[in-house]
All heavy atoms as a GROMACS GRO file, in nm:
protein
  615
    1MET      N    1  -0.094   1.163   2.497
    1MET     CA    2  -0.054   1.098   2.619
    1MET      C    3  -0.134   0.968   2.648
    1MET      O    4  -0.084   0.868   2.688
    1MET     CB    5  -0.068   1.195   2.739
    1MET     CG    6   0.009   1.153   2.861
    1MET     SD    7   0.187   1.155   2.827
    1MET     CE    8   0.242   1.176   2.990
    2LYS      N    9  -0.262   0.981   2.618
    2LYS     CA   10  -0.350   0.862   2.642
    2LYS      C   11  -0.310   0.748   2.553
    2LYS      O   12  -0.315   0.635   2.594
    2LYS     CB   13  -0.496   0.903   2.615
    2LYS     CG   14  -0.565   0.973   2.725
    2LYS     CD   15  -0.708   0.995   2.690
    2LYS     CE   16  -0.780   1.064   2.806
    2LYS     NZ   17  -0.922   1.080   2.774
    3THR      N   18  -0.273   0.781   2.428
    3THR     CA   19  -0.239   0.671   2.333
    3THR      C   20  -0.115   0.596   2.383
    3THR      O   21  -0.105   0.476   2.365
    3THR     CB   22  -0.215   0.724   2.192
    3THR    OG1   23  -0.114   0.826   2.193
    3THR    CG2   24  -0.345   0.782   2.135
    4MET      N   25  -0.018   0.667   2.438
    4MET     CA   26   0.103   0.600   2.487
    4MET      C   27   0.066   0.502   2.602
    4MET      O   28   0.115   0.392   2.608
    4MET     CB   29   0.204   0.702   2.538
    4MET     CG   30   0.273   0.776   2.426
    4MET     SD   31   0.398   0.887   2.488
    4MET     CE   32   0.525   0.767   2.532
    5LYS      N   33  -0.022   0.546   2.692
    5LYS     CA   34  -0.066   0.461   2.802
    5LYS      C   35  -0.141   0.338   2.747
    5LYS      O   36  -0.117   0.226   2.796
    5LYS     CB   37  -0.148   0.537   2.900
    5LYS     CG   38  -0.077   0.635   2.984
    5LYS     CD   39  -0.167   0.705   3.084
    5LYS     CE   40  -0.092   0.807   3.166
    5LYS     NZ   41  -0.176   0.876   3.259
    6MET      N   42  -0.220   0.364   2.648
    6MET     CA   43  -0.302   0.249   2.588
    6MET      C   44  -0.202   0.151   2.521
    6MET      O   45  -0.221   0.032   2.536
    6MET     CB   46  -0.401   0.304   2.491
    6MET     CG   47  -0.514   0.375   2.558
    6MET     SD   48  -0.626   0.458   2.443
    6MET     CE   49  -0.682   0.322   2.343
    7ARG      N   50  -0.101   0.203   2.455
    7ARG     CA   51  -0.008   0.115   2.389
    7ARG      C   52   0.071   0.032   2.492
    7ARG      O   53   0.098  -0.086   2.473
    7ARG     CB   54   0.092   0.194   2.305
    7ARG     CG   55   0.031   0.250   2.179
    7ARG     CD   56   0.134   0.321   2.098
    7ARG     NE   57   0.069   0.391   1.984
    7ARG     CZ   58   0.115   0.498   1.927
    7ARG    NH1   59   0.232   0.554   1.967
    7ARG    NH2   60   0.053   0.557   1.827
    8ARG      N   61   0.109   0.096   2.603
    8ARG     CA   62   0.180   0.020   2.708
    8ARG      C   63   0.095  -0.090   2.763
    8ARG      O   64   0.140  -0.202   2.783
    8ARG     CB   65   0.219   0.114   2.823
    8ARG     CG   66   0.339   0.201   2.785
    8ARG     CD   67   0.381   0.281   2.909
    8ARG     NE   68   0.454   0.397   2.866
    8ARG     CZ   69   0.449   0.520   2.919
    8ARG    NH1   70   0.371   0.542   3.024
    8ARG    NH2   71   0.518   0.615   2.870
    9ARG      N   72  -0.032  -0.058   2.786
    9ARG     CA   73  -0.125  -0.160   2.840
    9ARG      C   74  -0.139  -0.276   2.744
    9ARG      O   75  -0.136  -0.394   2.777
    9ARG     CB   76  -0.263  -0.100   2.864
    9ARG     CG   77  -0.273  -0.029   2.992
    9ARG     CD   78  -0.420   0.014   3.024
    9ARG     NE   79  -0.418   0.129   3.105
    9ARG     CZ   80  -0.493   0.236   3.085
    9ARG    NH1   81  -0.579   0.245   2.983
    9ARG    NH2   82  -0.487   0.338   3.163
   10GLN      N   83  -0.157  -0.244   2.612
   10GLN     CA   84  -0.167  -0.348   2.509
   10GLN      C   85  -0.040  -0.432   2.508
   10GLN      O   86  -0.050  -0.555   2.500
   10GLN     CB   87  -0.192  -0.286   2.375
   10GLN     CG   88  -0.329  -0.228   2.358
   10GLN     CD   89  -0.348  -0.159   2.224
   10GLN    OE1   90  -0.248  -0.123   2.160
   10GLN    NE2   91  -0.472  -0.134   2.188
   11ARG      N   92   0.074  -0.368   2.514
   11ARG     CA   93   0.203  -0.440   2.513
   11ARG      C   94   0.213  -0.538   2.635
   11ARG      O   95   0.252  -0.654   2.623
   11ARG     CB   96   0.318  -0.344   2.510
   11ARG     CG   97   0.453  -0.409   2.514
   11ARG     CD   98   0.479  -0.482   2.380
   11ARG     NE   99   0.606  -0.557   2.395
   11ARG     CZ  100   0.621  -0.680   2.355
   11ARG    NH1  101   0.526  -0.744   2.292
   11ARG    NH2  102   0.737  -0.743   2.368
   12ARG      N  103   0.170  -0.487   2.756
   12ARG     CA  104   0.177  -0.567   2.873
   12ARG      C  105   0.082  -0.689   2.858
   12ARG      O  106   0.116  -0.800   2.899
   12ARG     CB  107   0.137  -0.487   2.996
   12ARG     CG  108   0.246  -0.402   3.048
   12ARG     CD  109   0.209  -0.337   3.180
   12ARG     NE  110   0.258  -0.202   3.179
   12ARG     CZ  111   0.184  -0.093   3.203
   12ARG    NH1  112   0.056  -0.104   3.240
   12ARG    NH2  113   0.236   0.026   3.203
   13ARG      N  114  -0.033  -0.668   2.798
   13ARG     CA  115  -0.128  -0.778   2.783
   13ARG      C  116  -0.072  -0.879   2.686
   13ARG      O  117  -0.086  -1.001   2.707
   13ARG     CB  118  -0.258  -0.724   2.726
   13ARG     CG  119  -0.343  -0.649   2.831
   13ARG     CD  120  -0.468  -0.599   2.771
   13ARG     NE  121  -0.540  -0.512   2.868
   13ARG     CZ  122  -0.604  -0.402   2.829
   13ARG    NH1  123  -0.619  -0.373   2.706
   13ARG    NH2  124  -0.663  -0.326   2.927
   14GLN      N  125  -0.003  -0.833   2.577
   14GLN     CA  126   0.051  -0.926   2.483
   14GLN      C  127   0.161  -1.013   2.548
   14GLN      O  128   0.172  -1.130   2.528
   14GLN     CB  129   0.112  -0.848   2.365
   14GLN     CG  130   0.008  -0.794   2.272
   14GLN     CD  131   0.070  -0.705   2.163
   14GLN    OE1  132   0.187  -0.670   2.170
   14GLN    NE2  133  -0.009  -0.670   2.065
   15VAL      N  134   0.248  -0.946   2.626
   15VAL     CA  135   0.353  -1.019   2.695
   15VAL      C  136   0.296  -1.117   2.793
   15VAL      O  137   0.336  -1.235   2.802
   15VAL     CB  138   0.447  -0.919   2.767
   15VAL    CG1  139   0.543  -0.991   2.858
   15VAL    CG2  140   0.528  -0.836   2.665
   16ALA      N  141   0.192  -1.076   2.867
   16ALA     CA  142   0.129  -1.165   2.963
   16ALA      C  143   0.067  -1.289   2.892
   16ALA      O  144   0.079  -1.399   2.944
   16ALA     CB  145   0.022  -1.091   3.043
   17ARG      N  146   0.004  -1.263   2.778
   17ARG     CA  147  -0.054  -1.374   2.707
   17ARG      C  148   0.053  -1.474   2.660
   17ARG      O  149   0.036  -1.596   2.665
   17ARG     CB  150  -0.131  -1.327   2.583
   17ARG     CG  151  -0.267  -1.281   2.614
   17ARG     CD  152  -0.346  -1.251   2.488
   17ARG     NE  153  -0.428  -1.136   2.509
   17ARG     CZ  154  -0.421  -1.023   2.440
   17ARG    NH1  155  -0.344  -1.011   2.336
   17ARG    NH2  156  -0.496  -0.921   2.470
   18GLY      N  157   0.167  -1.420   2.615
   18GLY     CA  158   0.277  -1.505   2.568
   18GLY      C  159   0.331  -1.593   2.682
   18GLY      O  160   0.364  -1.707   2.661
   19ARG      N  161   0.332  -1.542   2.804
   19ARG     CA  162   0.387  -1.620   2.915
   19ARG      C  163   0.283  -1.721   2.966
   19ARG      O  164   0.324  -1.824   3.018
   19ARG     CB  165   0.425  -1.528   3.030
   19ARG     CG  166   0.546  -1.445   2.997
   19ARG     CD  167   0.584  -1.355   3.112
   19ARG     NE  168   0.694  -1.272   3.075
   19ARG     CZ  169   0.721  -1.163   3.138
   19ARG    NH1  170   0.649  -1.117   3.238
   19ARG    NH2  171   0.820  -1.084   3.099
   20SER      N  172   0.155  -1.690   2.950
   20SER     CA  173   0.058  -1.780   3.011
   20SER      C  174   0.029  -1.897   2.922
   20SER      O  175  -0.049  -1.984   2.960
   20SER     CB  176  -0.074  -1.701   3.033
   20SER     OG  177  -0.127  -1.662   2.907
   21GLY      N  178   0.083  -1.903   2.801
   21GLY     CA  179   0.063  -2.016   2.714
   21GLY      C  180  -0.052  -1.998   2.616
   21GLY      O  181  -0.080  -2.079   2.532
   22GLY      N  182  -0.125  -1.886   2.625
   22GLY     CA  183  -0.228  -1.854   2.528
   22GLY      C  184  -0.172  -1.808   2.399
   22GLY      O  185  -0.113  -1.707   2.393
   23GLY      N  186  -0.180  -1.885   2.294
   23GLY     CA  187  -0.127  -1.845   2.167
   23GLY      C  188   0.022  -1.877   2.157
   23GLY      O  189   0.070  -1.957   2.229
   24ARG      N  190   0.084  -1.811   2.060
   24ARG     CA  191   0.226  -1.837   2.037
   24ARG      C  192   0.313  -1.765   2.138
   24ARG      O  193   0.280  -1.655   2.184
   24ARG     CB  194   0.267  -1.789   1.899
   24ARG     CG  195   0.212  -1.871   1.792
   24ARG     CD  196   0.270  -1.826   1.662
   24ARG     NE  197   0.234  -1.918   1.553
   24ARG     CZ  198   0.256  -1.898   1.430
   24ARG    NH1  199   0.308  -1.782   1.391
   24ARG    NH2  200   0.218  -1.984   1.343
   25SER      N  201   0.424  -1.827   2.172
   25SER     CA  202   0.518  -1.758   2.261
   25SER      C  203   0.593  -1.653   2.184
   25SER      O  204   0.595  -1.650   2.063
   25SER     CB  205   0.615  -1.856   2.321
   25SER     OG  206   0.710  -1.896   2.226
   26THR      N  207   0.651  -1.561   2.260
   26THR     CA  208   0.730  -1.451   2.199
   26THR      C  209   0.843  -1.507   2.113
   26THR      O  210   0.873  -1.452   2.008
   26THR     CB  211   0.786  -1.358   2.308
   26THR    OG1  212   0.678  -1.323   2.396
   26THR    CG2  213   0.849  -1.236   2.252
   27VAL      N  214   0.911  -1.612   2.163
   27VAL     CA  215   1.020  -1.668   2.088
   27VAL      C  216   0.975  -1.727   1.954
   27VAL      O  217   1.035  -1.704   1.849
   27VAL     CB  218   1.092  -1.781   2.171
   27VAL    CG1  219   1.198  -1.851   2.088
   27VAL    CG2  220   1.148  -1.718   2.298
   28GLN      N  221   0.860  -1.793   1.955
   28GLN     CA  222   0.807  -1.848   1.831
   28GLN      C  223   0.776  -1.743   1.729
   28GLN      O  224   0.803  -1.754   1.610
   28GLN     CB  225   0.681  -1.933   1.859
   28GLN     CG  226   0.709  -2.064   1.925
   28GLN     CD  227   0.579  -2.137   1.964
   28GLN    OE1  228   0.477  -2.070   1.994
   28GLN    NE2  229   0.584  -2.267   1.964
   29VAL      N  230   0.722  -1.632   1.775
   29VAL     CA  231   0.688  -1.519   1.687
   29VAL      C  232   0.821  -1.460   1.628
   29VAL      O  233   0.826  -1.432   1.509
   29VAL     CB  234   0.610  -1.410   1.766
   29VAL    CG1  235   0.596  -1.285   1.678
   29VAL    CG2  236   0.475  -1.462   1.806
   30LYS      N  237   0.920  -1.447   1.710
   30LYS     CA  238   1.048  -1.392   1.663
   30LYS      C  239   1.114  -1.485   1.562
   30LYS      O  240   1.173  -1.438   1.464
   30LYS     CB  241   1.139  -1.359   1.779
   30LYS     CG  242   1.089  -1.244   1.856
   30LYS     CD  243   1.180  -1.208   1.975
   30LYS     CE  244   1.120  -1.090   2.050
   30LYS     NZ  245   1.211  -1.050   2.159
   31VAL      N  246   1.104  -1.613   1.589
   31VAL     CA  247   1.163  -1.714   1.490
   31VAL      C  248   1.092  -1.705   1.360
   31VAL      O  249   1.157  -1.703   1.253
   31VAL     CB  250   1.160  -1.856   1.551
   31VAL    CG1  251   1.182  -1.960   1.442
   31VAL    CG2  252   1.253  -1.870   1.666
   32LYS      N  253   0.959  -1.688   1.361
   32LYS     CA  254   0.884  -1.674   1.238
   32LYS      C  255   0.924  -1.551   1.160
   32LYS      O  256   0.940  -1.550   1.039
   32LYS     CB  257   0.732  -1.668   1.264
   32LYS     CG  258   0.669  -1.798   1.299
   32LYS     CD  259   0.670  -1.890   1.179
   32LYS     CE  260   0.598  -2.023   1.211
   32LYS     NZ  261   0.618  -2.121   1.107
   33LYS      N  262   0.946  -1.442   1.233
   33LYS     CA  263   0.989  -1.316   1.171
   33LYS      C  264   1.128  -1.335   1.110
   33LYS      O  265   1.159  -1.286   0.999
   33LYS     CB  266   0.991  -1.198   1.268
   33LYS     CG  267   0.850  -1.152   1.303
   33LYS     CD  268   0.855  -1.039   1.402
   33LYS     CE  269   0.719  -0.991   1.442
   33LYS     NZ  270   0.723  -0.880   1.541
   34LEU      N  271   1.217  -1.402   1.182
   34LEU     CA  272   1.351  -1.424   1.134
   34LEU      C  273   1.350  -1.513   1.007
   34LEU      O  274   1.421  -1.490   0.912
   34LEU     CB  275   1.433  -1.489   1.240
   34LEU     CG  276   1.584  -1.507   1.214
   34LEU    CD1  277   1.649  -1.375   1.183
   34LEU    CD2  278   1.652  -1.580   1.328
   35GLN      N  279   1.262  -1.612   1.004
   35GLN     CA  280   1.244  -1.695   0.885
   35GLN      C  281   1.207  -1.613   0.764
   35GLN      O  282   1.248  -1.645   0.652
   35GLN     CB  283   1.139  -1.804   0.908
   35GLN     CG  284   1.182  -1.916   0.998
   35GLN     CD  285   1.072  -2.014   1.028
   35GLN    OE1  286   0.954  -1.977   1.031
   35GLN    NE2  287   1.112  -2.138   1.054
   36MET      N  288   1.127  -1.509   0.784
   36MET     CA  289   1.089  -1.426   0.671
   36MET      C  290   1.204  -1.335   0.622
   36MET      O  291   1.206  -1.295   0.505
   36MET     CB  292   0.966  -1.339   0.706
   36MET     CG  293   0.839  -1.426   0.720
   36MET     SD  294   0.694  -1.327   0.746
   36MET     CE  295   0.704  -1.292   0.922
   37LEU      N  296   1.296  -1.300   0.714
   37LEU     CA  297   1.408  -1.207   0.681
   37LEU      C  298   1.521  -1.278   0.610
   37LEU      O  299   1.585  -1.220   0.521
   37LEU     CB  300   1.460  -1.142   0.807
   37LEU     CG  301   1.371  -1.034   0.872
   37LEU    CD1  302   1.432  -0.989   1.004
   37LEU    CD2  303   1.361  -0.918   0.778
   38ILE      N  304   1.546  -1.397   0.645
   38ILE     CA  305   1.667  -1.470   0.597
   38ILE      C  306   1.631  -1.542   0.463
   38ILE      O  307   1.532  -1.621   0.465
   38ILE     CB  308   1.717  -1.572   0.701
   38ILE    CG1  309   1.750  -1.500   0.829
   38ILE    CG2  310   1.838  -1.652   0.647
   38ILE    CD1  311   1.855  -1.394   0.821
   39PRO      N  312   1.708  -1.518   0.359
   39PRO     CA  313   1.680  -1.590   0.233
   39PRO      C  314   1.688  -1.740   0.257
   39PRO      O  315   1.787  -1.788   0.312
   39PRO     CB  316   1.789  -1.540   0.141
   39PRO     CG  317   1.837  -1.409   0.198
   39PRO     CD  318   1.819  -1.421   0.346
   40GLY      N  319   1.586  -1.812   0.214
   40GLY     CA  320   1.583  -1.959   0.229
   40GLY      C  321   1.549  -2.001   0.370
   40GLY      O  322   1.561  -2.117   0.407
   41GLY      N  323   1.504  -1.906   0.455
   41GLY     CA  324   1.478  -1.937   0.593
   41GLY      C  325   1.342  -2.001   0.621
   41GLY      O  326   1.323  -2.068   0.722
   42ARG      N  327   1.251  -1.982   0.528
   42ARG     CA  328   1.114  -2.039   0.552
   42ARG      C  329   1.122  -2.190   0.555
   42ARG      O  330   1.179  -2.254   0.472
   42ARG     CB  331   1.020  -1.991   0.443
   42ARG     CG  332   0.991  -1.848   0.456
   42ARG     CD  333   0.887  -1.800   0.358
   42ARG     NE  334   0.883  -1.654   0.368
   42ARG     CZ  335   0.788  -1.585   0.323
   42ARG    NH1  336   0.686  -1.640   0.260
   42ARG    NH2  337   0.785  -1.451   0.339
   43GLY      N  338   1.061  -2.248   0.659
   43GLY     CA  339   1.056  -2.388   0.666
   43GLY      C  340   1.174  -2.451   0.740
   43GLY      O  341   1.174  -2.572   0.767
   44LEU      N  342   1.273  -2.371   0.774
   44LEU     CA  343   1.389  -2.421   0.851
   44LEU      C  344   1.354  -2.431   1.001
   44LEU      O  345   1.284  -2.345   1.050
   44LEU     CB  346   1.510  -2.332   0.838
   44LEU     CG  347   1.578  -2.327   0.700
   44LEU    CD1  348   1.697  -2.233   0.706
   44LEU    CD2  349   1.625  -2.465   0.659
   45LYS      N  350   1.403  -2.532   1.065
   45LYS     CA  351   1.388  -2.544   1.209
   45LYS      C  352   1.480  -2.442   1.272
   45LYS      O  353   1.579  -2.395   1.209
   45LYS     CB  354   1.421  -2.684   1.252
   45LYS     CG  355   1.323  -2.786   1.207
   45LYS     CD  356   1.349  -2.923   1.261
   45LYS     CE  357   1.246  -3.020   1.211
   45LYS     NZ  358   1.271  -3.154   1.259
   46ALA      N  359   1.461  -2.414   1.399
   46ALA     CA  360   1.531  -2.302   1.466
   46ALA      C  361   1.683  -2.323   1.461
   46ALA      O  362   1.757  -2.227   1.431
   46ALA     CB  363   1.482  -2.290   1.607
   47ASP      N  364   1.732  -2.440   1.488
   47ASP     CA  365   1.878  -2.460   1.489
   47ASP      C  366   1.940  -2.433   1.354
   47ASP      O  367   2.045  -2.364   1.345
   47ASP     CB  368   1.915  -2.603   1.540
   47ASP     CG  369   1.852  -2.715   1.456
   47ASP    OD1  370   1.755  -2.687   1.386
   47ASP    OD2  371   1.902  -2.827   1.466
   48ARG      N  372   1.881  -2.481   1.246
   48ARG     CA  373   1.934  -2.454   1.114
   48ARG      C  374   1.916  -2.311   1.077
   48ARG      O  375   1.998  -2.250   1.009
   48ARG     CB  376   1.861  -2.542   1.006
   48ARG     CG  377   1.883  -2.691   1.023
   48ARG     CD  378   2.023  -2.734   0.985
   48ARG     NE  379   2.051  -2.700   0.850
   48ARG     CZ  380   2.176  -2.685   0.799
   48ARG    NH1  381   2.279  -2.704   0.876
   48ARG    NH2  382   2.194  -2.652   0.676
   49LEU      N  383   1.806  -2.251   1.121
   49LEU     CA  384   1.781  -2.108   1.093
   49LEU      C  385   1.887  -2.020   1.154
   49LEU      O  386   1.932  -1.925   1.090
   49LEU     CB  387   1.640  -2.071   1.145
   49LEU     CG  388   1.601  -1.920   1.127
   49LEU    CD1  389   1.588  -1.889   0.975
   49LEU    CD2  390   1.469  -1.895   1.196
   50PHE      N  391   1.928  -2.052   1.273
   50PHE     CA  392   2.031  -1.972   1.343
   50PHE      C  393   2.164  -1.984   1.272
   50PHE      O  394   2.240  -1.884   1.260
   50PHE     CB  395   2.045  -2.008   1.488
   50PHE     CG  396   1.917  -1.978   1.567
   50PHE    CD1  397   1.879  -2.064   1.670
   50PHE    CD2  398   1.841  -1.868   1.544
   50PHE    CE1  399   1.764  -2.038   1.746
   50PHE    CE2  400   1.724  -1.841   1.613
   50PHE     CZ  401   1.686  -1.925   1.714
   51LEU      N  402   2.197  -2.102   1.226
   51LEU     CA  403   2.322  -2.121   1.145
   51LEU      C  404   2.314  -2.045   1.017
   51LEU      O  405   2.410  -1.974   0.978
   51LEU     CB  406   2.347  -2.270   1.118
   51LEU     CG  407   2.383  -2.354   1.240
   51LEU    CD1  408   2.387  -2.508   1.199
   51LEU    CD2  409   2.515  -2.313   1.298
   52GLN      N  410   2.199  -2.050   0.948
   52GLN     CA  411   2.184  -1.975   0.824
   52GLN      C  412   2.189  -1.830   0.847
   52GLN      O  413   2.244  -1.753   0.767
   52GLN     CB  414   2.044  -2.010   0.766
   52GLN     CG  415   2.018  -1.962   0.628
   52GLN     CD  416   2.087  -2.046   0.522
   52GLN    OE1  417   2.132  -2.154   0.547
   52GLN    NE2  418   2.095  -1.993   0.400
   53THR      N  419   2.137  -1.782   0.960
   53THR     CA  420   2.138  -1.641   0.993
   53THR      C  421   2.281  -1.593   1.017
   53THR      O  422   2.324  -1.487   0.967
   53THR     CB  423   2.056  -1.615   1.120
   53THR    OG1  424   1.921  -1.656   1.100
   53THR    CG2  425   2.061  -1.464   1.161
   54ALA      N  426   2.362  -1.672   1.085
   54ALA     CA  427   2.501  -1.640   1.109
   54ALA      C  428   2.578  -1.632   0.977
   54ALA      O  429   2.657  -1.537   0.954
   54ALA     CB  430   2.569  -1.742   1.198
   55ASP      N  431   2.555  -1.724   0.885
   55ASP     CA  432   2.618  -1.722   0.756
   55ASP      C  433   2.574  -1.596   0.678
   55ASP      O  434   2.656  -1.530   0.611
   55ASP     CB  435   2.581  -1.844   0.672
   55ASP     CG  436   2.651  -1.970   0.725
   55ASP    OD1  437   2.748  -1.958   0.800
   55ASP    OD2  438   2.603  -2.081   0.689
   56TYR      N  439   2.450  -1.563   0.688
   56TYR     CA  440   2.396  -1.446   0.612
   56TYR      C  441   2.458  -1.317   0.665
   56TYR      O  442   2.494  -1.228   0.589
   56TYR     CB  443   2.244  -1.442   0.625
   56TYR     CG  444   2.176  -1.341   0.540
   56TYR    CD1  445   2.192  -1.336   0.398
   56TYR    CD2  446   2.093  -1.240   0.597
   56TYR    CE1  447   2.130  -1.240   0.325
   56TYR    CE2  448   2.032  -1.145   0.522
   56TYR     CZ  449   2.050  -1.145   0.385
   56TYR     OH  450   1.987  -1.049   0.307
   57ILE      N  451   2.471  -1.305   0.798
   57ILE     CA  452   2.535  -1.188   0.857
   57ILE      C  453   2.683  -1.175   0.807
   57ILE      O  454   2.726  -1.067   0.776
   57ILE     CB  455   2.529  -1.198   1.015
   57ILE    CG1  456   2.380  -1.178   1.060
   57ILE    CG2  457   2.617  -1.093   1.075
   57ILE    CD1  458   2.363  -1.211   1.205
   58LEU      N  459   2.748  -1.288   0.806
   58LEU     CA  460   2.890  -1.285   0.760
   58LEU      C  461   2.895  -1.242   0.613
   58LEU      O  462   2.983  -1.162   0.571
   58LEU     CB  463   2.956  -1.420   0.776
   58LEU     CG  464   2.989  -1.462   0.919
   58LEU    CD1  465   3.037  -1.604   0.926
   58LEU    CD2  466   3.084  -1.364   0.981
   59GLN      N  467   2.802  -1.294   0.533
   59GLN     CA  468   2.798  -1.256   0.390
   59GLN      C  469   2.770  -1.102   0.376
   59GLN      O  470   2.838  -1.037   0.295
   59GLN     CB  471   2.689  -1.335   0.320
   59GLN     CG  472   2.673  -1.307   0.176
   59GLN     CD  473   2.554  -1.378   0.114
   59GLN    OE1  474   2.486  -1.452   0.182
   59GLN    NE2  475   2.535  -1.359  -0.015
   60LEU      N  476   2.681  -1.050   0.455
   60LEU     CA  477   2.647  -0.907   0.440
   60LEU      C  478   2.766  -0.826   0.490
   60LEU      O  479   2.798  -0.721   0.429
   60LEU     CB  480   2.524  -0.876   0.530
   60LEU     CG  481   2.389  -0.930   0.479
   60LEU    CD1  482   2.282  -0.901   0.583
   60LEU    CD2  483   2.355  -0.866   0.345
   61ARG      N  484   2.834  -0.871   0.593
   61ARG     CA  485   2.950  -0.795   0.638
   61ARG      C  486   3.062  -0.788   0.537
   61ARG      O  487   3.126  -0.693   0.513
   61ARG     CB  488   3.004  -0.861   0.770
   61ARG     CG  489   3.112  -0.788   0.837
   61ARG     CD  490   3.059  -0.654   0.894
   61ARG     NE  491   3.161  -0.558   0.880
   61ARG     CZ  492   3.141  -0.426   0.879
   61ARG    NH1  493   3.026  -0.373   0.898
   61ARG    NH2  494   3.241  -0.343   0.860
   62LEU      N  495   3.080  -0.907   0.466
   62LEU     CA  496   3.178  -0.914   0.356
   62LEU      C  497   3.140  -0.812   0.244
   62LEU      O  498   3.229  -0.742   0.190
   62LEU     CB  499   3.187  -1.056   0.303
   62LEU     CG  500   3.283  -1.076   0.188
   62LEU    CD1  501   3.428  -1.043   0.231
   62LEU    CD2  502   3.275  -1.218   0.138
   63GLN      N  503   3.013  -0.804   0.212
   63GLN     CA  504   2.967  -0.713   0.107
   63GLN      C  505   2.996  -0.574   0.148
   63GLN      O  506   3.043  -0.490   0.066
   63GLN     CB  507   2.822  -0.734   0.078
   63GLN     CG  508   2.788  -0.863   0.004
   63GLN     CD  509   2.640  -0.877  -0.017
   63GLN    OE1  510   2.560  -0.788   0.007
   63GLN    NE2  511   2.597  -0.994  -0.071
   64VAL      N  512   2.971  -0.539   0.274
   64VAL     CA  513   3.000  -0.404   0.326
   64VAL      C  514   3.151  -0.374   0.311
   64VAL      O  515   3.190  -0.262   0.266
   64VAL     CB  516   2.952  -0.390   0.472
   64VAL    CG1  517   3.002  -0.259   0.535
   64VAL    CG2  518   2.801  -0.389   0.475
   65ASN      N  519   3.235  -0.467   0.349
   65ASN     CA  520   3.378  -0.451   0.344
   65ASN      C  521   3.426  -0.425   0.197
   65ASN      O  522   3.504  -0.336   0.172
   65ASN     CB  523   3.455  -0.571   0.403
   65ASN     CG  524   3.437  -0.576   0.552
   65ASN    OD1  525   3.400  -0.479   0.617
   65ASN    ND2  526   3.461  -0.693   0.609
   66VAL      N  527   3.370  -0.503   0.106
   66VAL     CA  528   3.403  -0.486  -0.035
   66VAL      C  529   3.362  -0.345  -0.084
   66VAL      O  530   3.435  -0.278  -0.152
   66VAL     CB  531   3.343  -0.596  -0.122
   66VAL    CG1  532   3.353  -0.569  -0.267
   66VAL    CG2  533   3.410  -0.728  -0.088
   67LEU      N  534   3.241  -0.307  -0.051
   67LEU     CA  535   3.193  -0.177  -0.094
   67LEU      C  536   3.272  -0.063  -0.030
   67LEU      O  537   3.298   0.038  -0.101
   67LEU     CB  538   3.045  -0.162  -0.061
   67LEU     CG  539   2.950  -0.252  -0.145
   67LEU    CD1  540   2.808  -0.243  -0.089
   67LEU    CD2  541   2.952  -0.210  -0.293
   68GLN      N  542   3.311  -0.078   0.093
   68GLN     CA  543   3.397   0.026   0.152
   68GLN      C  544   3.534   0.035   0.087
   68GLN      O  545   3.584   0.144   0.062
   68GLN     CB  546   3.418  -0.004   0.304
   68GLN     CG  547   3.295   0.019   0.387
   68GLN     CD  548   3.310  -0.021   0.535
   68GLN    OE1  549   3.393  -0.105   0.562
   68GLN    NE2  550   3.226   0.040   0.621
   69ALA      N  551   3.588  -0.081   0.053
   69ALA     CA  552   3.717  -0.081  -0.022
   69ALA      C  553   3.700  -0.016  -0.158
   69ALA      O  554   3.788   0.064  -0.196
   69ALA     CB  555   3.767  -0.223  -0.032
   70LEU      N  556   3.596  -0.048  -0.227
   70LEU     CA  557   3.573   0.014  -0.358
   70LEU      C  558   3.555   0.163  -0.350
   70LEU      O  559   3.606   0.242  -0.433
   70LEU     CB  560   3.452  -0.052  -0.430
   70LEU     CG  561   3.473  -0.191  -0.483
   70LEU    CD1  562   3.339  -0.250  -0.530
   70LEU    CD2  563   3.575  -0.190  -0.596
   71SER      N  564   3.483   0.206  -0.245
   71SER     CA  565   3.461   0.349  -0.230
   71SER      C  566   3.593   0.421  -0.197
   71SER      O  567   3.612   0.534  -0.246
   71SER     CB  568   3.354   0.372  -0.127
   71SER     OG  569   3.407   0.423  -0.008
   72LYS      N  570   3.686   0.358  -0.126
   72LYS     CA  571   3.815   0.419  -0.100
   72LYS      C  572   3.899   0.428  -0.229
   72LYS      O  573   3.968   0.527  -0.252
   72LYS     CB  574   3.891   0.338   0.006
   72LYS     CG  575   3.839   0.363   0.146
   72LYS     CD  576   3.917   0.281   0.246
   72LYS     CE  577   3.858   0.294   0.384
   72LYS     NZ  578   3.932   0.211   0.485
   73ILE      N  579   3.887   0.321  -0.308
   73ILE     CA  580   3.967   0.317  -0.437
   73ILE      C  581   3.920   0.429  -0.527
   73ILE      O  582   3.999   0.501  -0.586
   73ILE     CB  583   3.953   0.180  -0.504
   73ILE    CG1  584   4.024   0.076  -0.425
   73ILE    CG2  585   4.006   0.187  -0.647
   73ILE    CD1  586   4.002  -0.067  -0.472
   74TYR      N  587   3.789   0.442  -0.541
   74TYR     CA  588   3.732   0.542  -0.637
   74TYR      C  589   3.700   0.676  -0.566
   74TYR      O  590   3.640   0.760  -0.632
   74TYR     CB  591   3.606   0.483  -0.703
   74TYR     CG  592   3.647   0.366  -0.796
   74TYR    CD1  593   3.618   0.236  -0.756
   74TYR    CD2  594   3.706   0.389  -0.918
   74TYR    CE1  595   3.650   0.133  -0.844
   74TYR    CE2  596   3.742   0.286  -1.002
   74TYR     CZ  597   3.716   0.156  -0.962
   74TYR     OH  598   3.747   0.054  -1.046
   75LYS      N  599   3.740   0.688  -0.441
   75LYS     CA  600   3.717   0.815  -0.367
   75LYS      C  601   3.573   0.867  -0.373
   75LYS      O  602   3.547   0.980  -0.399
   75LYS     CB  603   3.814   0.924  -0.420
   75LYS     CG  604   3.954   0.885  -0.431
   75LYS     CD  605   4.037   0.939  -0.318
   75LYS     CE  606   4.179   0.914  -0.351
   75LYS     NZ  607   4.248   0.841  -0.252
   76LEU      N  608   3.483   0.775  -0.343
   76LEU     CA  609   3.338   0.811  -0.348
   76LEU      C  610   3.295   0.856  -0.212
   76LEU      O  611   3.330   0.813  -0.110
   76LEU     CB  612   3.257   0.695  -0.398
   76LEU     CG  613   3.278   0.651  -0.538
   76LEU    CD1  614   3.196   0.525  -0.567
   76LEU    CD2  615   3.245   0.760  -0.634
   0.00000   0.00000   0.00000
């Protein structure tokens, strides 16, 4: 129980620091994480990164659809 309370306090402190301007903002941290997830995302500015992310999501969705169709054909 103590550890949960400690984690909550730490999280509140991190959020407060992000809002006060000390260090990176929460949005900047999330953009950096997204850059690491998206192929070719490193070094892209946020606007291009979001477009690249949308394209990547569509590509993944298409792959899922193809795999679902193949699984229906071969009854897997």
